[in-house]
Structures are given as C-alpha cells and as structure tokens.
C-alpha atoms as one frame of an Amber mdcrd trajectory, in Angstrom:
protein
   2.846  15.975  -4.112   0.100  13.623  -4.739   1.102  10.710  -6.733  -0.889
  10.415 -10.653  -3.337   7.878 -10.490  -2.296   4.831 -13.554  -5.130   4.642
 -15.702  -5.420   2.207 -18.588  -3.864   4.613 -20.760  -1.035   5.153 -18.693
  -0.652   1.412 -18.116  -0.219   0.940 -22.387   1.476   4.200 -22.714   4.254
   2.411 -20.599   3.995  -0.830 -22.403   4.355   0.896 -25.692   7.530   2.104
 -24.619   8.610  -0.993 -23.637   7.272  -2.145 -26.801   8.853   0.082 -29.322
  12.578  -0.032 -27.542  12.374  -3.774 -27.502  11.733  -3.205 -32.040  14.216
  -1.031 -31.913  17.082  -2.536 -30.400  16.369  -6.784 -31.383  20.067  -6.692
 -32.668  21.438  -5.826 -29.632  21.739  -7.421 -26.264  18.405  -6.490 -24.250
  18.395  -6.629 -20.126  15.096  -6.253 -18.463  15.817  -5.122 -15.896  16.664
  -1.742 -18.462  12.944  -2.643 -19.612  11.349  -2.550 -16.000  13.188   1.193
 -15.995  12.128   2.311 -19.040   8.244   0.900 -18.138   7.975   3.219 -15.065
   6.552  -0.096 -13.621   7.946  -1.436  -9.895  10.748  -4.449 -10.588   8.216
  -6.709  -8.413   4.942  -6.090 -10.743   6.859  -5.492 -14.387   6.751  -8.927
 -15.400   2.879  -9.767 -14.576   2.214  -6.086 -15.764   3.725  -7.209 -19.308
   2.506 -10.591 -19.462  -1.045  -9.504 -18.837  -0.479  -7.056 -21.694   1.388
  -9.230 -23.773  -0.289 -12.399 -23.272   3.526 -13.558 -23.209   5.805 -13.187
 -20.474   8.265 -10.014 -22.587  11.395 -12.444 -22.414   9.046 -14.590 -24.609
   7.778 -11.737 -26.179  11.253 -10.210 -27.003  12.258 -13.896 -28.436   8.868
 -14.516 -30.594   9.691 -10.960 -31.969  13.251 -11.698 -33.791  11.853 -14.834
 -34.808   9.336 -13.397 -36.728  11.476 -10.627 -38.059  13.989 -13.329 -39.056
  10.629 -14.928 -41.236   9.967 -11.734 -42.731  13.983 -11.117 -44.128  14.038
 -14.240 -44.943  10.549 -14.290 -46.932  11.223 -10.680 -48.714  15.104 -10.355
 -48.948  18.175 -11.815 -49.887  20.521 -11.256 -46.827  22.159 -14.379 -46.416
  20.473 -16.158 -42.835  24.113 -15.586 -41.378  23.988 -11.865 -41.090  19.824
 -12.152 -40.243  21.126 -13.834 -37.290  23.138 -11.031 -35.967  21.607  -8.491
 -37.455  18.434  -9.573 -35.011  20.413 -10.366 -31.783  21.920 -13.955 -32.065
  25.517 -14.348 -31.156  24.966 -17.412 -34.342  23.269 -18.205 -37.719  22.870
 -21.896 -35.016  21.504 -20.348 -32.428  18.983 -18.732 -34.602  17.869 -22.054
 -36.354  17.302 -23.743 -33.209  14.531 -21.269 -31.667  13.002 -20.636 -35.310
  12.570 -24.240 -35.611  11.242 -24.129 -31.805   8.845 -21.934 -32.982   7.990
 -23.076 -36.579   8.929 -26.648 -36.969  11.422 -26.052 -39.827  14.656 -24.065
 -40.455  15.122 -20.809 -41.345  17.057 -22.226 -45.093  13.682 -24.769 -45.495
  11.216 -21.505 -44.721  13.201 -19.610 -47.263  13.484 -22.132 -49.910   9.793
 -22.896 -49.330   7.542 -19.890 -50.787   4.156 -22.119 -49.786   5.174 -22.579
 -46.709   3.069 -20.018 -43.518   3.834 -19.308 -40.595   0.713 -19.119 -38.216
   1.129 -16.012 -35.778   0.248 -17.470 -31.870  -2.535 -16.505 -30.636  -2.975
 -13.719 -27.445  -5.436 -15.045 -24.829  -7.446 -12.572 -22.827  -9.177 -14.738
 -20.064 -12.954 -13.608 -19.660 -13.505 -13.615 -16.068 -15.422 -12.324 -14.233
 -14.433 -11.205 -10.347 -15.535  -9.521  -7.136 -13.480  -6.681  -6.581 -12.359
  -3.867  -3.543 -10.239  -1.085  -2.529 -10.091  -1.279   1.120  -7.837   0.255
   4.028  -6.543  -3.336   5.875  -5.508  -2.706   9.092  -2.175  -3.765  10.919
  -1.290  -7.657  11.475   0.045  -9.475  13.328   0.990 -12.962  11.789   2.849
 -16.336  12.447   4.316 -17.736   9.458   6.356 -20.772   8.217   8.543 -20.070
   4.712   7.696 -22.562   2.047  10.310 -23.145  -0.498   9.821 -24.114  -4.710
   6.787 -24.895  -6.674   3.823 -22.950  -5.709   1.821 -25.333  -6.983   3.578
 -28.478  -5.134   4.271 -26.924  -1.977   2.097 -28.711   1.392  -0.402 -25.924
   2.192  -2.533 -27.885   3.918  -0.077 -29.836   5.945   2.040 -26.574   6.913
  -1.227 -25.016   7.950  -1.633 -27.856  10.867   1.344 -27.073  11.909   0.381
 -23.659  12.661  -2.718 -24.778  14.616  -0.985 -27.397  16.337   1.407 -24.422
  17.623  -0.930 -22.327  18.498  -2.345 -25.111  20.959   1.246 -25.842  22.102
   2.219 -21.495  22.714  -1.812 -21.632  24.900  -2.454 -18.649  22.163  -5.601
 -17.343  21.029  -6.920 -19.144  17.723  -6.656 -16.766  14.710  -7.968 -15.928
  11.885  -9.588 -19.383  10.582  -9.173 -18.222   6.871  -5.273 -19.407   5.409
  -3.068 -16.955   4.292  -0.221 -17.279   1.546   2.275 -14.405   0.772   4.285
 -15.100  -2.266   7.098 -13.038  -2.276   8.312 -14.207  -6.240   7.047 -14.407
  -9.382   7.931 -17.475 -11.275   7.933 -16.396 -14.640  11.159 -14.917 -13.111
  12.649 -16.150 -10.138  14.012 -20.849 -10.287  11.580 -23.127  -9.180  13.394
 -23.861  -6.530  13.973 -20.457  -5.034  10.124 -19.054  -4.880   9.066 -18.420
  -1.374   6.057 -18.380   0.219   4.826 -17.687   4.115   2.124 -19.895   4.642
   0.220 -17.360   7.506  -2.165 -17.313  10.351  -3.815 -13.534  11.379  -3.442
 -13.795  15.284  -5.202 -11.720  17.151  -2.086 -10.565  19.508   1.581 -10.717
  19.627   4.199 -13.597  19.388   7.638 -14.750  19.730   8.464 -16.530  17.160
   9.828 -19.977  17.590  11.638 -22.345  15.579  10.887 -22.655  11.983   7.494
 -21.178  13.045   8.375 -16.738  12.232   6.428 -14.138  13.598   5.799 -10.714
  12.040   3.593  -7.252  11.555   2.220  -6.483   8.621   1.689  -2.783   8.339
  -1.782  -0.782   8.230  -2.167  -0.778   3.746  -4.330  -0.148   1.039  -5.533
  -2.816  -0.888  -7.117  -3.805  -4.129  -8.983  -6.880  -3.375 -10.625  -9.592
  -5.418 -12.819 -12.643  -4.768 -11.920 -15.535  -7.470 -14.259 -18.630  -7.485
 -12.988 -21.659  -8.834 -10.158 -24.101  -9.233  -6.577 -22.908  -8.044  -5.392
 -24.025 -11.513  -6.621 -21.046 -12.951  -4.504 -18.604 -10.870  -2.790 -17.547
 -13.610  -5.266 -16.385 -15.960  -7.259 -14.965 -12.742  -3.750 -12.633 -12.324
  -3.364 -11.786 -15.945  -7.125 -10.177 -16.029  -6.512  -8.682 -12.950  -3.016
  -7.171 -14.140  -4.260  -6.514 -17.483  -7.755  -5.629 -16.998  -8.901  -4.661
 -13.691  -6.341  -2.848 -12.206  -6.112   0.006 -14.771  -9.882   0.167 -14.815
  -9.381   0.940 -10.962  -6.849   3.420 -11.636  -4.752   2.048  -9.433  -1.339
   2.918  -8.847   0.593  -0.498  -7.226   3.212  -0.990  -4.175   6.318  -2.687
  -4.415   5.200  -4.944  -2.111   3.899  -8.998  -2.462   0.661 -10.187  -3.157
  -1.072 -12.187  -0.678  -3.937 -14.781  -0.927  -6.420 -15.366   1.427  -8.334
 -18.947   1.297 -12.080 -19.131   2.503 -12.928 -22.638   2.249 -11.078 -26.210
   2.610  -9.949 -27.845  -0.781 -10.376 -31.158   1.002 -13.525 -31.500   1.055
 -14.384 -28.292  -1.361 -15.397 -29.151  -5.215 -12.423 -27.081  -7.342 -15.526
 -24.943  -9.028 -16.791 -23.655  -5.683 -13.563 -23.003  -3.958 -13.343 -19.293
  -2.723 -10.000 -17.305  -2.946  -9.190 -13.656  -2.026  -6.744 -12.062  -3.327
  -5.105  -9.114  -2.144  -2.997  -6.724  -4.127  -1.421  -3.910  -2.602  -1.762
  -0.116  -4.004  -1.057   3.803  -3.584
C-alpha cells in the first residue's frame, strides 16, 4: 500500500493533536516520547518539526503554556497559589514561583497583587528564508569518516577533514569528493551537548578498510530533499526551522527516520560568511 504523502495540513493536524493533548493534561506528567507517538511523527524528527511549527522547542512550549495558565488563574480567580501550582503540573509552589519569575520577572504573589502589571506574550519568529530546493534520488555512497562528539559549533571540522585527506595519501587511495559531508546524528535540542555525534565524511569512488579512528561505511541509495543555503553557518538553525516548518510540508514530503547531512561547497577559511554555500540533505520517502 502506498504511503500517503504528508501535506502541510497533515503536519498541522499532527501538531494540533499534540497541542490539544498538552492543553488537556497540564496538571499531569507530560512525557515527550508519548507526545511523539501522538504526533505520528518519527521520534527522530518530532522535536525539529514541533519547534518549526511552534517557534520554540516543545519542552519550552509546555513550560510557557503552564506559566501562562498560571498567570490567567492568578489574575482571574481566587484559587490559592499552591493549588494553582499543583493544578498545572508543578510539584510545589516554589517550583511555580521560580519559573514564573524567569518568564515574567515577578513572583506569582506580586503579580496577583499588582493588577497593573502587563505580561507580554513572547514573539514567534518565522525566518523568511528563500532556499533553492530539489528532490533527488541519491545513489549508494562509500564514505570514510571520523566521528566527533560534543557541541556542533565547537568541533574542529577543518582539522578533521585534513586528517581524512592525509589518510587518502597514506593509503594510496583515489581522491574522493572534495566537498566535505557531515552527518549529524542527534538533535541538539534534546541531546546533551557533550553527547552530540557528528561524522565528518569524504565520499570515495571505492570501498576501503577502516583504520584506527577512521571508519568506513556505505550509505544506501535513497531519496532526499536537498536544499541549497547561501550564508553564514551561524544561521543554520533558522534554515532548519524553515525547512521543517515550511518547505517540507509544501513539498508534500514524508520523512525517513535517518540522520540529515550537510555538504559544504566552499572553504570557510577563505570565503566570506555571507558567501558560504551549504547543501542540506533531508532523507524522505
């Protein structure tokens, strides 16, 4: 049976189901894995898609929704603050007070007693980015790679790429694709920074044996939505938000539960940030 394509309406329907569940269960322990099941999104992509539609991570959305509910009850009811805390899912009034002050700079009691204090809703920013895009069947690829762990923004990508080039020379292998390919296995919004995994890869025309920390693997052929982004690497999170929240639904794509990748088409050492070219590969059905 052919799998139904995921349209923007279907994406929004799934997001709405999650939002409704959150709204109806604020006083309970909300498990993110259960939300992923409710959404029918792949667990791998759930957090990215929700952030793209909500404008913030789903965990932040839950906290904000609870805090805004507390603000309404404080302003428009006489329910004791302790009861409000338990009613919206906090284990103690002090927990509510801490979060409330972080969001609004005022305690729940001060807010209840100050009828003139106005809480501003946080803005939801949807970056207006224009990206070249295509859907393409990519053939099987042979990769040598070095796996890095830690903050994506702090990794030594250039130094790692140089090591791969040195390995090519040492092993008398034919030179592969001169454009580095990085596979990102984890979502930094849900994985601790120190546990993030990146494979810095070179695509080779042949198979070879791994050696030391330089591995070898074959990526099977597959279908990808490919986006070309021109600009600073610092803006890539906004680019991903646009891809998951706008482009993929518009393109009626269904995601595969595999890691995304980036291919870098010029050298950041001698290219101005605004001129950098990045291909983003999103695996789709």
